[in-house]
C-alpha positions in Angstrom: -11.3 15.0 14.9 -10.2 15.0 11.4 -6.5 13.9 10.3 -6.5 17.7 9.3 -7.2 18.8 12.6 -5.3 16.0 14.5 -1.9 17.3 13.1 -1.0 19.5 15.2 -2.3 17.9 18.1 0.0 15.1 17.5 3.4 17.5 17.0 2.3 18.7 20.1 2.7 16.2 21.8 6.0 15.0 20.1 7.6 18.9 20.9 6.4 18.1 24.9 8.1 14.9 24.8 11.5 16.6 23.3 11.1 19.1 26.1 10.6 16.2 28.3 13.6 14.4 26.9 15.9 17.2 25.8 19.2 16.2 28.3 18.3 12.2 26.5 20.4 12.2 23.3 18.4 8.9 22.2 15.1 10.1 22.9 15.9 13.2 21.2 16.8 11.4 18.2 14.0 9.4 17.8 11.5 12.4 18.5 12.8 14.4 15.8 12.6 11.5 13.4 8.8 11.8 14.8 8.4 15.3 14.1 10.4 14.7 10.1 7.6 11.7 9.6 4.2 13.7 10.5 5.7 16.0 7.4 6.7 13.4 5.3 4.0 11.7 2.6 2.7 8.6 3.3 5.7 6.0 3.5 4.5 2.8 1.5 7.2 -0.2 1.4 7.0 -3.3 -1.4 7.9 -6.5 0.5 8.2 -10.1 -0.1 10.2 -13.0 -0.7 13.2 -13.3 -2.8 12.0 -13.3 -7.1 8.5 -12.0 -5.8 9.0 -8.7 -8.5 9.1 -6.0 -5.9 11.6 -4.1 -7.5 10.1 -4.1 -11.1 6.4 -3.5 -9.4 8.1 -0.3 -8.2 9.4 0.6 -11.1 5.4 0.1 -12.4 4.5 2.6 -9.4 7.2 5.2 -10.2 7.0 5.1 -14.4 10.3 5.1 -14.9 13.1 2.0 -14.5 15.3 3.2 -11.3 15.0 0.6 -9.1 17.7 -1.9 -10.0 16.2 -5.7 -10.7 19.5 -7.8 -10.9 20.8 -9.6 -8.1 23.9 -6.8 -7.0 24.9 -5.2 -4.1 21.5 -2.5 -4.4 19.5 -5.1 -4.4 20.5 -6.4 -1.5 19.8 -2.9 0.7 16.9 -1.4 2.1 16.2 1.7 -0.3 14.4 5.0 -0.1 12.7 6.6 -3.3 11.2 10.4 -2.1 10.3 13.2 -4.5 12.8 16.2 -5.6 13.4 18.6 -7.5 16.6 17.0 -9.0 18.2 14.0 -9.0 20.0 12.6 -6.1 21.6 9.5 -5.0 22.8 9.2 -1.1 24.1 6.5 0.5 23.4 6.9 4.5 26.0 4.4 6.4 25.4 2.9 10.1 27.9 5.4 11.1 25.7 8.4 10.0 28.0 9.4 7.3 26.1 10.3 4.2 28.4 9.4 0.7 26.9 10.9 -2.0 27.1 8.7 -5.5 26.9 10.1 -9.0 23.8 9.8 -10.7 24.0 7.5 -13.4 21.8 5.6 -16.4 22.4 3.0 -19.1 19.8 1.8 -21.5 17.1 3.6 -19.9 17.4 2.7 -16.3 18.9 4.1 -13.3 22.7 2.7 -13.1 22.9 2.6 -8.4 26.8 3.0 -8.0 27.7 1.6 -4.8 31.0 3.1 -4.9 32.6 -0.1 -2.9 30.8 -0.1 -0.5 29.1 -3.7 0.4 25.4 -4.3 1.6 26.7 -4.5 5.0 28.3 -1.3 5.2 25.3 0.9 4.3 22.0 1.5 6.4 19.8 2.2 3.6 20.5 4.0 0.0 18.1 7.6 -0.6 17.2 8.0 -4.2 15.8 11.6 -4.5 13.7 11.6 -8.3 11.4 14.4 -9.9 8.3 12.1 -10.5 5.5 12.8 -10.3 4.3 9.4 -8.6 6.5 10.0 -5.4 4.9 13.4 -4.9 2.4 11.9 -2.4 4.3 8.9 -1.4 7.4 7.4 -0.4 8.5 3.9 -2.0 11.0 2.2 -0.3 12.0 -1.1 -1.7 13.3 -4.1 0.5 15.4 -7.6 0.3 13.6 -10.7 -0.3 12.4 -12.3 2.9 13.2 -15.8 3.2 16.5 -15.1 1.0 19.1 -17.6 1.1 21.8 -15.1 2.6 20.5 -14.7 6.4 22.0 -11.5 6.3 19.8 -10.2 3.1 17.0 -11.6 5.1 17.5 -9.4 8.6 17.7 -6.5 6.5 14.0 -6.6 5.5 13.3 -8.4 9.2 14.7 -5.4 11.1 13.2 -2.5 9.2 9.7 -4.2 9.4 9.7 -5.9 12.7 12.3 -3.6 14.8 12.4 -4.3 18.4 12.5 -1.3 20.2 11.2 1.3 17.5 7.7 1.4 15.5 8.5 0.5 11.8 9.3 3.4 9.6 6.8 1.9 6.9 3.2 3.3 7.3 1.9 0.6 5.5 2.8 -2.3 2.9 2.5 -4.1 -0.3 3.3 -7.4 0.7 4.3 -9.9 -2.7 3.3 -13.3 -3.3 3.1 -15.8 -5.3 1.6 -18.1 -3.6 0.7 -18.5 0.1 3.6 -20.0 2.4 4.2 -20.3 6.4 6.8 -17.8 5.6 4.4 -15.2 4.1 1.6 -15.3 6.6 4.6 -15.6 9.6 5.8 -12.4 7.8 2.5 -10.8 7.5 1.8 -11.4 11.3 4.6 -10.2 12.8 4.8 -6.7 11.0 0.3 -6.5 12.1 1.8 -7.1 15.2 4.8 -4.6 15.4 3.5 -1.5 13.2 0.1 -2.1 15.2 1.1 -1.7 18.5 -2.4 -2.4 21.0 -4.6 -1.6 18.0 -4.1 -4.9 15.9 -4.4 -2.7 12.7 -4.5 -4.3 9.3 -2.1 -2.1 7.2 -1.2 -4.5 4.2 -2.4 -5.2 0.9 -1.4 -8.8 -0.8 -0.1 -8.2 -4.7 -0.3 -12.0 -6.2 2.3 -11.1 -8.7 4.2 -12.2 -11.7 0.0 -12.9 -12.0 0.8 -13.9 -16.1 3.2 -16.8 -15.1 0.1 -18.6 -13.3 -1.2 -19.6 -16.3 2.0 -20.7 -18.2 1.7 -17.0 -20.2 -1.3 -17.7 -21.9 -3.6 -14.8 -23.1 -5.8 -15.4 -20.4 -3.2 -16.3 -17.7 -5.0 -12.7 -15.8 -8.4 -14.4 -15.7 -6.6 -17.6 -13.8 -4.9 -15.1 -11.6 -8.0 -13.1 -10.5 -9.7 -16.5 -9.5 -6.7 -17.5 -7.3 -6.4 -13.9 -5.6 -10.3 -14.0 -4.8 -10.0 -17.8 -3.4 -6.8 -16.0 -1.5 -9.4 -13.2 -0.4 -11.6 -15.7 1.4 -8.5 -17.2 3.5 -9.2 -17.1 6.8 -5.4 -16.7 8.1 -4.9 -14.2 5.4 -8.0 -12.2 5.5 -7.0 -11.2 9.0 -3.2 -10.1 7.5 -3.9 -8.3 4.4 -7.2 -5.9 3.1 -6.9 -7.0 0.0 -5.3 -9.6 -2.3 -5.0 -7.4 -6.0 -3.7 -9.8 -8.8 -1.1 -7.8 -10.3 1.6 -8.7 -13.9 4.5 -6.0 -12.2 6.8 -7.1 -15.7 4.0 -6.3 -18.1 3.0 -3.4 -15.5 6.6 -1.3 -15.9 6.7 -2.7 -19.5 3.5 -0.7 -20.2 4.3 2.7 -18.2 8.0 2.8 -19.7 7.3 1.3 -23.4 9.6 3.0 -25.8 8.5 3.9 -29.6 10.9 1.6 -31.1 9.9 -1.3 -28.9 6.2 -0.4 -30.0 7.5 -0.8 -33.8 8.7 -4.4 -32.9 5.6 -5.3 -31.1 3.9 -4.1 -34.7 6.0 -6.0 -36.4 5.1 -8.9 -34.7 1.1 -8.4 -35.0 1.1 -8.0 -38.2 2.9 -11.5 -39.7 1.0 -14.0 -41.1 -0.8 -16.0 -38.3 1.2 -18.9 -38.9 4.4 -17.7 -38.1 3.4 -15.6 -35.6 1.7 -18.7 -33.5 4.8 -20.5 -34.4 7.5 -17.7 -33.3 5.2 -17.1 -29.6 4.4 -20.8 -29.2 7.8 -20.7 -26.4 10.4 -18.5 -25.1 13.4 -21.1 -27.0 10.7 -20.3 -30.0 10.7 -16.5 -29.6 14.4 -15.7 -29.4 15.8 -18.4 -31.6 17.1 -17.4 -35.3 14.4 -17.5 -37.8 13.6 -16.5 -41.3 10.0 -15.4 -40.9 10.8 -12.5 -38.8 13.2 -9.1 -40.1 13.9 -9.2 -35.8 17.1 -9.8 -34.7 17.5 -12.3 -32.1 18.9 -9.0 -30.2 15.7 -7.0 -31.0 13.5 -10.3 -29.3 15.8 -10.8 -26.5 14.8 -7.4 -25.7 11.0 -7.8 -25.6 11.6 -10.7 -23.9 13.5 -9.2 -21.4 11.4 -6.0 -21.2 7.7 -7.6 -21.4 7.6 -11.6 -20.7 6.6 -13.7 -23.5 3.1 -13.1 -22.1 3.5 -9.2 -22.7 4.7 -9.8 -26.3 1.5 -12.1 -26.9 -1.0 -9.8 -25.4 0.6 -6.5 -26.9 0.4 -8.5 -30.5 -2.7 -9.4 -29.8 -3.8 -5.0 -28.8 -2.6 -4.4 -31.8 -4.0 -6.9 -33.9 -7.5 -5.7 -32.2 -7.2 -1.6 -33.4 -4.4 -0.3 -30.9 -2.6 1.6 -33.5 0.1 4.1 -31.2 2.3 3.6 -28.4 0.8 5.9 -26.0 -2.7 3.6 -26.7 -0.9 0.5 -26.4 1.0 1.4 -23.1 -2.4 2.1 -21.5 -3.9 -0.9 -22.6 -1.2 -2.8 -21.0 -0.6 -0.5 -17.8 -5.0 -1.6 -17.5 -4.4 -5.2 -18.2 -1.5 -5.6 -15.5 -3.7 -4.7 -12.6 -1.7 -2.0 -11.9 -4.5 0.7 -11.5 -6.2 -1.9 -9.1 -2.9 -1.3 -7.0 -2.9 2.1 -7.5 -6.6 2.6 -6.4 -6.1 0.5 -3.2 -3.0 2.4 -1.8 -5.3 5.8 -2.8 -8.2 4.2 -1.2 -7.3 2.7 1.4 -3.2 4.0 2.6 -3.0 7.8 1.2 -6.7 8.5 2.7 -5.5 7.1 6.4 -1.9 8.4 6.1 -2.7 10.7 9.2 -4.0 8.3 11.2 -1.6 5.4 10.2 1.2 7.8 11.0 -0.4 8.9 14.4 -0.9 5.6 15.6 2.5 4.3 15.3 3.8 7.8 17.0 1.7 8.1 20.0 2.0 4.3 20.5 5.9 5.1 20.6 5.9 8.3 23.1 3.6 6.3 25.1 6.2 3.5 25.6 9.1 6.3 26.2 7.4 7.5 28.9 6.1 4.5 30.4 9.8 2.9 30.4 11.1 6.1 31.1 8.9 8.2 33.4 10.3 11.9 34.2 8.5 14.1 36.8 6.8 16.7 34.4 5.4 13.4 31.6 2.3 12.4 33.6 0.5 15.0 31.4 1.7 13.5 28.3 0.3 10.3 29.0 -3.0 12.3 29.6 -3.0 13.8 26.4 -2.3 10.3 24.3 -5.1 8.7 25.9 -7.3 11.6 25.6 -6.3 12.1 21.5 -6.5 8.5 21.1 -10.2 8.5 22.5 -11.8 11.3 20.8 -10.0 10.2 17.5 -12.2 7.7 15.5 -9.7 7.8 12.7 -7.6 5.7 15.0 -10.5 3.6 16.2 -11.3 3.2 12.7 -8.2 0.7 12.0 -8.3 -1.3 14.9 -12.2 -1.7 14.3 -11.4 -3.1 10.7 -9.0 -5.7 11.9 -11.4 -6.6 14.6 -13.9 -7.6 12.1 -11.4 -9.8 10.5 -9.5 -11.1 13.2 -12.1 -11.8 16.0 -15.6 -11.0 14.1 -19.0 -10.2 16.1 -21.6 -12.6 16.2 -23.7 -10.9 13.2 -24.1 -12.8 10.3 -22.4 -13.1 6.5 -24.6 -9.8 4.9 -24.5 -7.3 8.7 -20.5 -8.3 8.6 -19.9 -7.4 5.1 -22.3 -4.5 5.9 -20.0 -3.3 8.9 -16.8 -3.4 7.2 -18.1 -1.6 4.4 -19.1 1.1 6.8 -15.6 1.2 8.5 -14.2 1.6 4.8 -13.1 -1.6 3.4 -14.0 -1.1 0.1 -12.8 2.6 0.0 -13.1 5.9 2.8 -15.7 8.2 0.3 -18.6 9.1 1.8 -21.1 7.6 -0.6 -19.0 4.0 -0.6 -19.1 3.8 2.7 -22.9 4.4 3.1 -23.6 1.9 -0.2 -24.8 4.9 -2.2 -24.0 6.0 -5.8 -21.5 9.1 -6.4 -24.1 10.6 -7.8 -27.1 10.1 -5.2 -29.7 12.9 -4.0 -29.2 14.5 -0.5 -32.4 12.4 0.1 -31.2 9.2 -0.8 -28.3 9.7 1.6 -30.4 11.2 4.2 -32.9 8.0 3.8 -29.8 5.7 3.9 -27.7 7.7 6.9 -31.0 7.4 9.3 -31.9 3.4 8.0 -28.3 2.4 8.9 -28.3 4.4 12.3 -31.3 2.8 13.3 -30.5 -0.7 12.4 -27.0 -0.6 13.8 -28.4 1.0 17.0 -31.2 -2.1 17.7 -27.8 -4.3 17.5 -26.1 -2.7 20.0 -29.1 -1.8 22.8 -30.1 -4.9 22.5 -30.2 -7.2 25.7 -29.4 -9.8 23.2 -26.3 -8.4 22.4 -23.0 -9.4 23.7 -20.6 -6.9 25.0 -18.0 -7.8 22.0 -20.6 -7.4 19.7 -22.5 -3.7 21.0 -18.7 -2.1 21.2 -18.1 -3.1 17.3 -21.4 -1.8 16.5 -20.6 1.5 18.2 -17.4 2.0 16.5 -19.7 1.6 13.2 -22.6 3.9 14.1 -19.7 6.7 14.8 -18.2 5.6 11.1 -22.1 6.8 9.6 -22.1 9.4 11.7 -18.6 10.9 10.0 -19.9 9.9 6.7 -23.4 11.9 7.0 -21.1 14.7 8.4 -18.4 14.5 5.9 -21.7 14.4 3.1 -23.5 17.5 4.7 -21.6 18.9 6.9 -20.9 18.8 10.8 -24.5 20.9 11.7 -26.5 19.3 9.3 -25.5 15.5 10.7 -25.6 16.5 14.4 -29.6 17.5 13.5 -30.5 14.9 11.2 -33.4 12.6 12.0 -33.2 8.8 11.3 -36.0 7.2 10.2 -37.4 6.4 13.7 -37.4 9.8 14.6 -34.6 9.9 16.8 -32.2 12.4 16.1 -28.6 12.3 15.2 -27.0 13.4 18.1 -23.9 15.5 17.8 -20.6 14.0 17.9 -16.9 14.2 17.4 -17.3 12.8 14.2 -14.2 12.2 12.1 -13.8 13.2 8.5 -11.2 9.8 7.6 -9.0 11.8 4.7 -6.3 12.7 6.6 -4.1 15.9 5.3 -3.0 16.0 1.5 
């Protein structure tokens, strides 16, 4: 069962639950929210400790400066950014009221006016914005974890780790500057709450403000990549996040929102005499100090520093000296250097591709919990439907399988374990990626690889020396291989394909991992 075919099944279970609990207003409200959630794009939240650069990265993902980055009331409130044909800003109060606020921009940035309401009065801010980036993803900005203000931290904690309902986020980008105990504690709690019994890993860690790791040197991002790789192999973080990606949020935001006037100013710096330019770019103090060597005013230089940071100004000047000749070309190069494309690629490959499974897992778990805690005479069939759907859906199983491979690894050598993770989708969800093939591989190569993998993993699963835990995980890997084969050649071909041992690939309820568009 794929996401496209499973969506009506999950919706039917929600509808049946609504019929069963029609007289329970609280249950109806929660179930109605599930019905709406199934129709929505992926909900992706951005979380992290205070000053990790959450709003800056969110602006880079959207491609516009609409998330506030100053320490105002708005940054203390959870804010949802979703697609809308026209711009709209609403305050959602705790008492259920919706208060519309004017849409204003200043210096290119959206101004979120709370209209006199304090952060504690507002449940969340709902921003609709006509950005193509928001068509396929609902982005959620959150106050900092481990804030000096207990109330601010509590808002984020209650949102991500609610007590009685599933978390509203399907997945998160968690920004960290260094791995602290608070980071690990939060990610572990989010995994346990969001995944329920399935123990899914649905977070990616972003090593934020990567340009500051090397003190703003031009090779800072290379240093950040080495640190990210070390964190990626770290046992604790590896079990809580699917990957660690270095990203310079300010550089990404500046690149995606670069103005022509800023390009002209950066081009002026690049064209300065080398000695004067090196002196100007030596430090922040030197850069904003009154200087006769440049025609740029102090205000202009302060603006560049605010928008790109000293690292971004240095990098932009180097790129222009290297041949970049237009603002659009510089914008592309800055974004490419920032690490934003890697974050976007990961979200596309791992989260958006699994959107149905991420939503269905939480919804089914919550409906099951409701039925078990408050059973009705006509709800026994609901439990049967949930159990049957969960058993048939390898999409749901794959999420927990990837987590098990990391948190409770089987008795396999390092290369086999890495192959198992790749097959269940750790490196991407396309069939060729899972099988370890090039995108342009021939049908003969694909058939051969499928047969070899099935032979290999079946031999491990069926060996009398293999323990039960490892055998179960191997059977899950086999189903993922069969799913990849079905995606490449169609279910009919997959059901008749022969492995290299001459054993036919048995027909199975093969799952395509792509969810609904």
